[in-house]
N, C-alpha and C positions, 0 to 999 in steps of 0.2 A: 821750818819753811816747807810748804807743800810742793812736792815735785810731780805729783800725779794730777791728771785733769780732774776738775770738780764740775759736776753738773748741777745747775740750779733749775728747779722745777716748781711749778705751783703746787702747793700742798693740796692733798685730797682728803676725803673722809678717812681713808686708811692711815693717814699720817697723824690724825688727831691724838691718839694715845701718846705718841712720841712727843708731839708739841706740848700736850698737857703736862707730861712728866718733866719736860725741860722748864716750862713756866713755873711749875710748883717748886722745883729745886731752886730756881732763882729767887722766888718769893721767900722760901723758907730760910734762905741765907741771910735774910733781913728780919729778925724777930720784931724789931720796932715797927717795920712796915706792916707785918701781919697783925701785931697788936693794935695798931692804929685803925686799920680797916676791919679787922675781924675775919676769921676763916670763912664764915657763912657768906659774907659779902663778897669775898674774893672768889668763892666757889660759884656764886651766882653770876659774876661777871664772866666766868669762863664757860658758861653754858652755851653762849653764842660765839663760836670762834671767829676771830678777825682774819682778814686775808693774810696768808702766810706763804712763804717760799722755803723750800727745803734744799739743803746742800748735800749732795751725794758723791761718794767717791766712784771710781771707775767700776767697782764691783756692785754698786747700788746701795752700799751701806750708808745709813744716815749719819751725817757728820754734825749737822746743826741746822738752825732755822732762823728766819727773820720774820717778824710779824709786823703788820701795819695796823695801828689803832687810830681811827678818826678822831680829830680834835673836836669834841662836842658832838651835838646831834644835828647840826644844821645841814640842810640840803641845798645846794650841792656841798660836798665835803670841802672844807677850807684848808685842810692840811692834815697830816698824819704824824703820829709819834711812832718811832721805830723801836722794836724790841729784838734783841739778839739772844 
């Protein structure tokens, strides 16, 4: 249980390496997922980061993140998938 305050902020370009590392660790935890899509396809999808928010502790240390991925390419966006 968290007893300290947590700050949620919009991710910036400086947060991208942390986000990318988290996303890759999550994907690599599922070898079937990686085998199905292929590493090159997954790398290409990560070139354009989706909107994200960072969770930070009181000292500013990054605790985690949430990403929002639009459903499809329709404009306006009709919904999002969430990644933690």
